[in-house]
A tleap script that builds the chain and sets N, CA, C and O, in Angstrom:
source leaprc.protein.ff14SB
mol = sequence {
  NMET ASP VAL GLU ARG THR LEU GLU LEU ILE
  LEU ASP ALA GLN ALA ARG HIE PRO ALA HIE
  LEU GLU ALA ILE ASP GLN ARG MET ASP GLY
  ILE THR LYS LEU ILE GLN GLN GLY MET ARG
  LEU LEU LEU ASP ASN LYS THR GLU THR ASP
  ARG LYS ILE ASN ALA LEU ILE ASP ALA GLN
  LEU ARG THR ASP ALA LYS VAL ASP GLN LEU
  ALA ASP ALA GLN LYS GLU LEU ALA GLU ALA
  GLN LYS ALA THR GLN GLN THR LEU LYS ALA
  PHE ILE ASP SER LEU ARG GLN GLY GLY ASN
  GLY CHIE
}
set mol.1.N position { 38.546 55.106 -21.500 }
set mol.1.CA position { 38.438 53.667 -21.451 }
set mol.1.C position { 39.709 53.077 -22.045 }
set mol.1.O position { 40.154 53.481 -23.119 }
set mol.2.N position { 40.278 52.128 -21.340 }
set mol.2.CA position { 41.512 51.489 -21.764 }
set mol.2.C position { 41.155 50.251 -22.581 }
set mol.2.O position { 40.729 49.237 -22.029 }
set mol.3.N position { 41.330 50.340 -23.886 }
set mol.3.CA position { 40.953 49.280 -24.795 }
set mol.3.C position { 41.797 48.032 -24.539 }
set mol.3.O position { 41.280 46.915 -24.537 }
set mol.4.N position { 43.083 48.228 -24.324 }
set mol.4.CA position { 43.954 47.085 -24.080 }
set mol.4.C position { 43.535 46.330 -22.820 }
set mol.4.O position { 43.508 45.100 -22.786 }
set mol.5.N position { 43.211 47.102 -21.794 }
set mol.5.CA position { 42.791 46.479 -20.530 }
set mol.5.C position { 41.477 45.718 -20.732 }
set mol.5.O position { 41.318 44.623 -20.191 }
set mol.6.N position { 40.568 46.253 -21.471 }
set mol.6.CA position { 39.293 45.593 -21.747 }
set mol.6.C position { 39.524 44.317 -22.538 }
set mol.6.O position { 38.916 43.286 -22.251 }
set mol.7.N position { 40.398 44.381 -23.530 }
set mol.7.CA position { 40.705 43.193 -24.319 }
set mol.7.C position { 41.355 42.104 -23.457 }
set mol.7.O position { 41.055 40.921 -23.619 }
set mol.8.N position { 42.231 42.500 -22.556 }
set mol.8.CA position { 42.855 41.533 -21.653 }
set mol.8.C position { 41.802 40.854 -20.772 }
set mol.8.O position { 41.838 39.639 -20.577 }
set mol.9.N position { 40.886 41.632 -20.254 }
set mol.9.CA position { 39.816 41.067 -19.419 }
set mol.9.C position { 38.968 40.067 -20.211 }
set mol.9.O position { 38.606 39.004 -19.706 }
set mol.10.N position { 38.661 40.425 -21.449 }
set mol.10.CA position { 37.870 39.529 -22.298 }
set mol.10.C position { 38.642 38.256 -22.586 }
set mol.10.O position { 38.078 37.164 -22.512 }
set mol.11.N position { 39.939 38.376 -22.919 }
set mol.11.CA position { 40.760 37.196 -23.201 }
set mol.11.C position { 40.923 36.319 -21.964 }
set mol.11.O position { 40.907 35.093 -22.071 }
set mol.12.N position { 41.080 36.931 -20.792 }
set mol.12.CA position { 41.180 36.170 -19.550 }
set mol.12.C position { 39.878 35.413 -19.280 }
set mol.12.O position { 39.902 34.246 -18.888 }
set mol.13.N position { 38.764 36.071 -19.489 }
set mol.13.CA position { 37.459 35.430 -19.272 }
set mol.13.C position { 37.286 34.258 -20.228 }
set mol.13.O position { 36.812 33.190 -19.840 }
set mol.14.N position { 37.675 34.468 -21.480 }
set mol.14.CA position { 37.575 33.386 -22.457 }
set mol.14.C position { 38.519 32.233 -22.102 }
set mol.14.O position { 38.182 31.070 -22.327 }
set mol.15.N position { 39.666 32.536 -21.563 }
set mol.15.CA position { 40.628 31.501 -21.189 }
set mol.15.C position { 40.080 30.676 -20.015 }
set mol.15.O position { 40.288 29.464 -19.955 }
set mol.16.N position { 39.389 31.330 -19.099 }
set mol.16.CA position { 38.817 30.620 -17.946 }
set mol.16.C position { 37.537 29.869 -18.313 }
set mol.16.O position { 37.139 28.939 -17.612 }
set mol.17.N position { 36.914 30.258 -19.374 }
set mol.17.CA position { 35.625 29.689 -19.765 }
set mol.17.C position { 35.658 28.178 -19.956 }
set mol.17.O position { 34.796 27.504 -19.392 }
set mol.18.N position { 36.597 27.592 -20.718 }
set mol.18.CA position { 36.634 26.136 -20.880 }
set mol.18.C position { 36.812 25.409 -19.533 }
set mol.18.O position { 36.178 24.378 -19.306 }
set mol.19.N position { 37.655 25.928 -18.653 }
set mol.19.CA position { 37.858 25.295 -17.348 }
set mol.19.C position { 36.563 25.355 -16.534 }
set mol.19.O position { 36.213 24.408 -15.829 }
set mol.20.N position { 35.877 26.458 -16.642 }
set mol.20.CA position { 34.594 26.639 -15.948 }
set mol.20.C position { 33.562 25.643 -16.481 }
set mol.20.O position { 32.807 25.041 -15.717 }
set mol.21.N position { 33.545 25.484 -17.802 }
set mol.21.CA position { 32.606 24.535 -18.401 }
set mol.21.C position { 32.911 23.102 -17.977 }
set mol.21.O position { 32.000 22.302 -17.762 }
set mol.22.N position { 34.198 22.786 -17.860 }
set mol.22.CA position { 34.571 21.444 -17.442 }
set mol.22.C position { 34.088 21.173 -16.021 }
set mol.22.O position { 33.591 20.084 -15.732 }
set mol.23.N position { 34.228 22.151 -15.136 }
set mol.23.CA position { 33.755 21.990 -13.759 }
set mol.23.C position { 32.236 21.831 -13.736 }
set mol.23.O position { 31.704 21.032 -12.965 }
set mol.24.N position { 31.549 22.584 -14.571 }
set mol.24.CA position { 30.094 22.472 -14.649 }
set mol.24.C position { 29.696 21.095 -15.178 }
set mol.24.O position { 28.760 20.476 -14.674 }
set mol.25.N position { 30.412 20.624 -16.193 }
set mol.25.CA position { 30.140 19.286 -16.736 }
set mol.25.C position { 30.324 18.207 -15.670 }
set mol.25.O position { 29.517 17.283 -15.574 }
set mol.26.N position { 31.381 18.324 -14.873 }
set mol.26.CA position { 31.610 17.343 -13.809 }
set mol.26.C position { 30.473 17.376 -12.793 }
set mol.26.O position { 29.989 16.335 -12.350 }
set mol.27.N position { 30.063 18.566 -12.439 }
set mol.27.CA position { 28.941 18.681 -11.491 }
set mol.27.C position { 27.662 18.075 -12.085 }
set mol.27.O position { 26.911 17.380 -11.401 }
set mol.28.N position { 27.441 18.353 -13.354 }
set mol.28.CA position { 26.248 17.798 -14.010 }
set mol.28.C position { 26.304 16.276 -14.044 }
set mol.28.O position { 25.285 15.614 -13.846 }
set mol.29.N position { 27.492 15.712 -14.296 }
set mol.29.CA position { 27.641 14.260 -14.270 }
set mol.29.C position { 27.296 13.712 -12.888 }
set mol.29.O position { 26.602 12.703 -12.766 }
set mol.30.N position { 27.787 14.384 -11.855 }
set mol.30.CA position { 27.484 13.968 -10.486 }
set mol.30.C position { 25.993 14.048 -10.184 }
set mol.30.O position { 25.424 13.139 -9.580 }
set mol.31.N position { 25.374 15.126 -10.602 }
set mol.31.CA position { 23.928 15.299 -10.391 }
set mol.31.C position { 23.149 14.223 -11.149 }
set mol.31.O position { 22.177 13.670 -10.636 }
set mol.32.N position { 23.589 13.935 -12.374 }
set mol.32.CA position { 22.925 12.902 -13.178 }
set mol.32.C position { 23.000 11.548 -12.477 }
set mol.32.O position { 22.008 10.820 -12.432 }
set mol.33.N position { 24.166 11.205 -11.928 }
set mol.33.CA position { 24.316 9.933 -11.210 }
set mol.33.C position { 23.420 9.889 -9.982 }
set mol.33.O position { 22.799 8.864 -9.700 }
set mol.34.N position { 23.347 11.002 -9.246 }
set mol.34.CA position { 22.479 11.051 -8.068 }
set mol.34.C position { 21.015 10.861 -8.448 }
set mol.34.O position { 20.272 10.159 -7.762 }
set mol.35.N position { 20.613 11.486 -9.534 }
set mol.35.CA position { 19.227 11.353 -9.986 }
set mol.35.C position { 18.945 9.913 -10.404 }
set mol.35.O position { 17.883 9.371 -10.099 }
set mol.36.N position { 19.889 9.299 -11.097 }
set mol.36.CA position { 19.703 7.905 -11.507 }
set mol.36.C position { 19.584 6.980 -10.296 }
set mol.36.O position { 18.734 6.090 -10.277 }
set mol.37.N position { 20.425 7.185 -9.296 }
set mol.37.CA position { 20.346 6.373 -8.077 }
set mol.37.C position { 19.008 6.607 -7.374 }
set mol.37.O position { 18.374 5.668 -6.894 }
set mol.38.N position { 18.593 7.865 -7.321 }
set mol.38.CA position { 17.316 8.186 -6.700 }
set mol.38.C position { 16.154 7.522 -7.418 }
set mol.38.O position { 15.224 7.023 -6.784 }
set mol.39.N position { 16.210 7.517 -8.733 }
set mol.39.CA position { 15.148 6.880 -9.512 }
set mol.39.C position { 15.127 5.372 -9.255 }
set mol.39.O position { 14.056 4.774 -9.150 }
set mol.40.N position { 16.310 4.758 -9.154 }
set mol.40.CA position { 16.363 3.321 -8.848 }
set mol.40.C position { 15.752 3.039 -7.481 }
set mol.40.O position { 15.004 2.075 -7.313 }
set mol.41.N position { 16.076 3.886 -6.505 }
set mol.41.CA position { 15.499 3.716 -5.168 }
set mol.41.C position { 13.986 3.868 -5.200 }
set mol.41.O position { 13.265 3.092 -4.573 }
set mol.42.N position { 13.512 4.860 -5.924 }
set mol.42.CA position { 12.063 5.051 -6.034 }
set mol.42.C position { 11.397 3.845 -6.672 }
set mol.42.O position { 10.336 3.405 -6.230 }
set mol.43.N position { 12.021 3.316 -7.706 }
set mol.43.CA position { 11.467 2.138 -8.379 }
set mol.43.C position { 11.451 0.938 -7.439 }
set mol.43.O position { 10.469 0.199 -7.381 }
set mol.44.N position { 12.553 0.748 -6.699 }
set mol.44.CA position { 12.604 -0.352 -5.732 }
set mol.44.C position { 11.525 -0.184 -4.669 }
set mol.44.O position { 10.842 -1.145 -4.316 }
set mol.45.N position { 11.372 1.034 -4.161 }
set mol.45.CA position { 10.360 1.291 -3.143 }
set mol.45.C position { 8.959 1.083 -3.700 }
set mol.45.O position { 8.088 0.549 -3.013 }
set mol.46.N position { 8.739 1.502 -4.939 }
set mol.46.CA position { 7.421 1.324 -5.549 }
set mol.46.C position { 7.114 -0.159 -5.706 }
set mol.46.O position { 5.996 -0.601 -5.443 }
set mol.47.N position { 8.104 -0.918 -6.134 }
set mol.47.CA position { 7.918 -2.358 -6.301 }
set mol.47.C position { 7.574 -3.002 -4.960 }
set mol.47.O position { 6.664 -3.827 -4.877 }
set mol.48.N position { 8.298 -2.624 -3.922 }
set mol.48.CA position { 8.041 -3.175 -2.586 }
set mol.48.C position { 6.666 -2.734 -2.080 }
set mol.48.O position { 5.932 -3.527 -1.489 }
set mol.49.N position { 6.330 -1.490 -2.311 }
set mol.49.CA position { 5.016 -0.985 -1.897 }
set mol.49.C position { 3.906 -1.710 -2.649 }
set mol.49.O position { 2.895 -2.083 -2.054 }
set mol.50.N position { 4.085 -1.910 -3.934 }
set mol.50.CA position { 3.087 -2.648 -4.725 }
set mol.50.C position { 2.923 -4.065 -4.195 }
set mol.50.O position { 1.802 -4.566 -4.106 }
set mol.51.N position { 4.032 -4.718 -3.843 }
set mol.51.CA position { 3.977 -6.069 -3.303 }
set mol.51.C position { 3.182 -6.093 -1.992 }
set mol.51.O position { 2.350 -6.973 -1.773 }
set mol.52.N position { 3.452 -5.120 -1.135 }
set mol.52.CA position { 2.754 -5.055 0.147 }
set mol.52.C position { 1.265 -4.755 -0.045 }
set mol.52.O position { 0.423 -5.331 0.644 }
set mol.53.N position { 0.945 -3.874 -0.961 }
set mol.53.CA position { -0.466 -3.558 -1.233 }
set mol.53.C position { -1.176 -4.796 -1.760 }
set mol.53.O position { -2.301 -5.085 -1.354 }
set mol.54.N position { -0.531 -5.527 -2.658 }
set mol.54.CA position { -1.142 -6.754 -3.182 }
set mol.54.C position { -1.349 -7.783 -2.076 }
set mol.54.O position { -2.359 -8.485 -2.064 }
set mol.55.N position { -0.392 -7.877 -1.141 }
set mol.55.CA position { -0.545 -8.800 -0.011 }
set mol.55.C position { -1.727 -8.370 0.858 }
set mol.55.O position { -2.490 -9.213 1.328 }
set mol.56.N position { -1.880 -7.063 1.072 }
set mol.56.CA position { -3.015 -6.565 1.859 }
set mol.56.C position { -4.345 -6.835 1.158 }
set mol.56.O position { -5.335 -7.185 1.801 }
set mol.57.N position { -4.358 -6.672 -0.147 }
set mol.57.CA position { -5.583 -6.951 -0.910 }
set mol.57.C position { -5.950 -8.424 -0.776 }
set mol.57.O position { -7.110 -8.758 -0.534 }
set mol.58.N position { -4.963 -9.306 -0.933 }
set mol.58.CA position { -5.214 -10.747 -0.787 }
set mol.58.C position { -5.741 -11.069 0.606 }
set mol.58.O position { -6.693 -11.835 0.752 }
set mol.59.N position { -5.121 -10.483 1.631 }
set mol.59.CA position { -5.557 -10.731 3.005 }
set mol.59.C position { -6.984 -10.232 3.216 }
set mol.59.O position { -7.786 -10.891 3.878 }
set mol.60.N position { -7.294 -9.075 2.654 }
set mol.60.CA position { -8.647 -8.534 2.804 }
set mol.60.C position { -9.668 -9.424 2.103 }
set mol.60.O position { -10.762 -9.637 2.626 }
set mol.61.N position { -9.330 -9.940 0.943 }
set mol.61.CA position { -10.242 -10.836 0.230 }
set mol.61.C position { -10.488 -12.111 1.039 }
set mol.61.O position { -11.617 -12.595 1.114 }
set mol.62.N position { -9.421 -12.653 1.644 }
set mol.62.CA position { -9.592 -13.845 2.487 }
set mol.62.C position { -10.451 -13.520 3.704 }
set mol.62.O position { -11.303 -14.318 4.096 }
set mol.63.N position { -10.230 -12.355 4.301 }
set mol.63.CA position { -11.024 -11.934 5.459 }
set mol.63.C position { -12.489 -11.783 5.078 }
set mol.63.O position { -13.375 -12.227 5.808 }
set mol.64.N position { -12.741 -11.156 3.935 }
set mol.64.CA position { -14.123 -10.998 3.469 }
set mol.64.C position { -14.800 -12.353 3.293 }
set mol.64.O position { -15.963 -12.521 3.658 }
set mol.65.N position { -14.071 -13.321 2.734 }
set mol.65.CA position { -14.631 -14.655 2.534 }
set mol.65.C position { -14.943 -15.312 3.877 }
set mol.65.O position { -15.985 -15.950 4.028 }
set mol.66.N position { -14.051 -15.160 4.848 }
set mol.66.CA position { -14.281 -15.737 6.181 }
set mol.66.C position { -15.478 -15.070 6.858 }
set mol.66.O position { -16.279 -15.744 7.505 }
set mol.67.N position { -15.600 -13.762 6.714 }
set mol.67.CA position { -16.740 -13.046 7.305 }
set mol.67.C position { -18.034 -13.551 6.678 }
set mol.67.O position { -19.023 -13.751 7.383 }
set mol.68.N position { -18.041 -13.756 5.381 }
set mol.68.CA position { -19.232 -14.295 4.713 }
set mol.68.C position { -19.562 -15.690 5.249 }
set mol.68.O position { -20.727 -16.005 5.492 }
set mol.69.N position { -18.536 -16.524 5.432 }
set mol.69.CA position { -18.759 -17.877 5.980 }
set mol.69.C position { -19.333 -17.795 7.390 }
set mol.69.O position { -20.260 -18.526 7.737 }
set mol.70.N position { -18.773 -16.898 8.197 }
set mol.70.CA position { -19.270 -16.743 9.566 }
set mol.70.C position { -20.711 -16.234 9.585 }
set mol.70.O position { -21.513 -16.673 10.409 }
set mol.71.N position { -21.038 -15.326 8.697 }
set mol.71.CA position { -22.410 -14.812 8.621 }
set mol.71.C position { -23.369 -15.933 8.248 }
set mol.71.O position { -24.454 -16.035 8.820 }
set mol.72.N position { -22.977 -16.777 7.291 }
set mol.72.CA position { -23.822 -17.921 6.908 }
set mol.72.C position { -23.991 -18.881 8.081 }
set mol.72.O position { -25.097 -19.348 8.352 }
set mol.73.N position { -22.889 -19.176 8.777 }
set mol.73.CA position { -22.951 -20.081 9.926 }
set mol.73.C position { -23.824 -19.493 11.030 }
set mol.73.O position { -24.555 -20.223 11.699 }
set mol.74.N position { -23.751 -18.198 11.219 }
set mol.74.CA position { -24.566 -17.544 12.243 }
set mol.74.C position { -26.050 -17.649 11.897 }
set mol.74.O position { -26.878 -17.878 12.779 }
set mol.75.N position { -26.389 -17.483 10.626 }
set mol.75.CA position { -27.783 -17.629 10.198 }
set mol.75.C position { -28.277 -19.049 10.453 }
set mol.75.O position { -29.382 -19.254 10.954 }
set mol.76.N position { -27.435 -20.032 10.098 }
set mol.76.CA position { -27.809 -21.432 10.325 }
set mol.76.C position { -27.998 -21.703 11.819 }
set mol.76.O position { -28.937 -22.391 12.219 }
set mol.77.N position { -27.115 -21.166 12.621 }
set mol.77.CA position { -27.204 -21.347 14.063 }
set mol.77.C position { -28.473 -20.709 14.615 }
set mol.77.O position { -29.131 -21.286 15.481 }
set mol.78.N position { -28.819 -19.529 14.123 }
set mol.78.CA position { -30.037 -18.855 14.574 }
set mol.78.C position { -31.269 -19.675 14.206 }
set mol.78.O position { -32.200 -19.792 15.002 }
set mol.79.N position { -31.276 -20.242 13.001 }
set mol.79.CA position { -32.405 -21.081 12.581 }
set mol.79.C position { -32.495 -22.334 13.445 }
set mol.79.O position { -33.586 -22.737 13.848 }
set mol.80.N position { -31.354 -22.945 13.725 }
set mol.80.CA position { -31.339 -24.146 14.569 }
set mol.80.C position { -31.807 -23.802 15.979 }
set mol.80.O position { -32.519 -24.585 16.609 }
set mol.81.N position { -31.414 -22.645 16.469 }
set mol.81.CA position { -31.825 -22.231 17.810 }
set mol.81.C position { -33.335 -22.013 17.865 }
set mol.81.O position { -33.969 -22.375 18.856 }
set mol.82.N position { -33.920 -21.431 16.823 }
set mol.82.CA position { -35.375 -21.241 16.769 }
set mol.82.C position { -36.083 -22.595 16.797 }
set mol.82.O position { -37.075 -22.771 17.504 }
set mol.83.N position { -35.570 -23.537 16.030 }
set mol.83.CA position { -36.177 -24.869 15.991 }
set mol.83.C position { -36.062 -25.534 17.359 }
set mol.83.O position { -37.008 -26.171 17.821 }
set mol.84.N position { -34.911 -25.389 18.006 }
set mol.84.CA position { -34.714 -25.967 19.337 }
set mol.84.C position { -35.666 -25.313 20.334 }
set mol.84.O position { -36.251 -25.999 21.173 }
set mol.85.N position { -35.824 -24.018 20.253 }
set mol.85.CA position { -36.748 -23.321 21.158 }
set mol.85.C position { -38.182 -23.812 20.961 }
set mol.85.O position { -38.913 -24.032 21.927 }
set mol.86.N position { -38.571 -23.978 19.700 }
set mol.86.CA position { -39.933 -24.463 19.430 }
set mol.86.C position { -40.127 -25.873 19.979 }
set mol.86.O position { -41.158 -26.180 20.578 }
set mol.87.N position { -39.140 -26.713 19.773 }
set mol.87.CA position { -39.221 -28.091 20.267 }
set mol.87.C position { -39.258 -28.099 21.798 }
set mol.87.O position { -40.055 -28.818 22.401 }
set mol.88.N position { -38.396 -27.299 22.419 }
set mol.88.CA position { -38.358 -27.227 23.873 }
set mol.88.C position { -39.666 -26.687 24.430 }
set mol.88.O position { -40.173 -27.184 25.436 }
set mol.89.N position { -40.211 -25.668 23.773 }
set mol.89.CA position { -41.492 -25.092 24.214 }
set mol.89.C position { -42.599 -26.148 24.108 }
set mol.89.O position { -43.417 -26.289 25.017 }
set mol.90.N position { -42.617 -26.875 23.013 }
set mol.90.CA position { -43.627 -27.930 22.847 }
set mol.90.C position { -43.458 -29.005 23.911 }
set mol.90.O position { -44.449 -29.509 24.440 }
set mol.91.N position { -42.220 -29.364 24.231 }
set mol.91.CA position { -41.958 -30.371 25.259 }
set mol.91.C position { -42.434 -29.878 26.622 }
set mol.91.O position { -43.097 -30.607 27.360 }
set mol.92.N position { -42.088 -28.631 26.950 }
set mol.92.CA position { -42.509 -28.059 28.239 }
set mol.92.C position { -44.027 -27.968 28.313 }
set mol.92.O position { -44.622 -28.273 29.346 }
set mol.93.N position { -44.656 -27.545 27.211 }
set mol.93.CA position { -46.118 -27.469 27.184 }
set mol.93.C position { -46.719 -28.848 27.402 }
set mol.93.O position { -47.730 -28.973 28.094 }
set mol.94.N position { -46.128 -29.874 26.832 }
set mol.94.CA position { -46.661 -31.227 27.004 }
set mol.94.C position { -46.511 -31.689 28.448 }
set mol.94.O position { -47.362 -32.419 28.956 }
set mol.95.N position { -45.443 -31.274 29.110 }
set mol.95.CA position { -45.254 -31.632 30.505 }
set mol.95.C position { -46.263 -30.923 31.401 }
set mol.95.O position { -46.722 -31.484 32.396 }
set mol.96.N position { -46.603 -29.700 31.049 }
set mol.96.CA position { -47.577 -28.931 31.834 }
set mol.96.C position { -48.971 -29.520 31.713 }
set mol.96.O position { -49.774 -29.414 32.640 }
set mol.97.N position { -49.259 -30.128 30.599 }
set mol.97.CA position { -50.591 -30.696 30.392 }
set mol.97.C position { -50.768 -31.938 31.234 }
set mol.97.O position { -51.890 -32.398 31.446 }
set mol.98.N position { -49.695 -32.465 31.701 }
set mol.98.CA position { -49.753 -33.606 32.557 }
set mol.98.C position { -49.970 -34.882 31.777 }
set mol.98.O position { -50.021 -34.891 30.547 }
set mol.99.N position { -50.094 -35.933 32.513 }
set mol.99.CA position { -50.318 -37.217 31.870 }
set mol.99.C position { -49.020 -37.858 31.455 }
set mol.99.O position { -47.961 -37.231 31.464 }
set mol.100.N position { -49.119 -39.085 31.102 }
set mol.100.CA position { -47.926 -39.799 30.717 }
set mol.100.C position { -47.847 -40.031 29.219 }
set mol.100.O position { -47.006 -40.780 28.722 }
set mol.101.N position { -48.731 -39.378 28.536 }
set mol.101.CA position { -48.710 -39.468 27.084 }
set mol.101.C position { -49.525 -40.628 26.565 }
set mol.101.O position { -49.473 -40.908 25.367 }
set mol.102.N position { -50.309 -41.348 27.443 }
set mol.102.CA position { -51.129 -42.476 26.995 }
set mol.102.C position { -52.556 -42.109 27.013 }
set mol.102.O position { -53.408 -42.927 26.668 }
savepdb mol mol.pdb
quit
């Protein structure tokens, strides 16, 4: 084993080590910036998604209220129709009995 050659290899590796670390640091800085940008995009998208979900919730609540109003109106209409049918039936029955009502 050549001790001098081994020592040279170790010294060369140590000499390259700081340059290697600097390149790694630069890459890490780049990765950190990308992650920060990605997080900002996610936050923006979440905010927009939350806004849209809230708009959908509001629209659904308004729709539910309108459906309730329509159901109430339909019930009233059905009751009025029953009353009209009863009145019409009574009128028709009176016509069948004949006479002029005197």
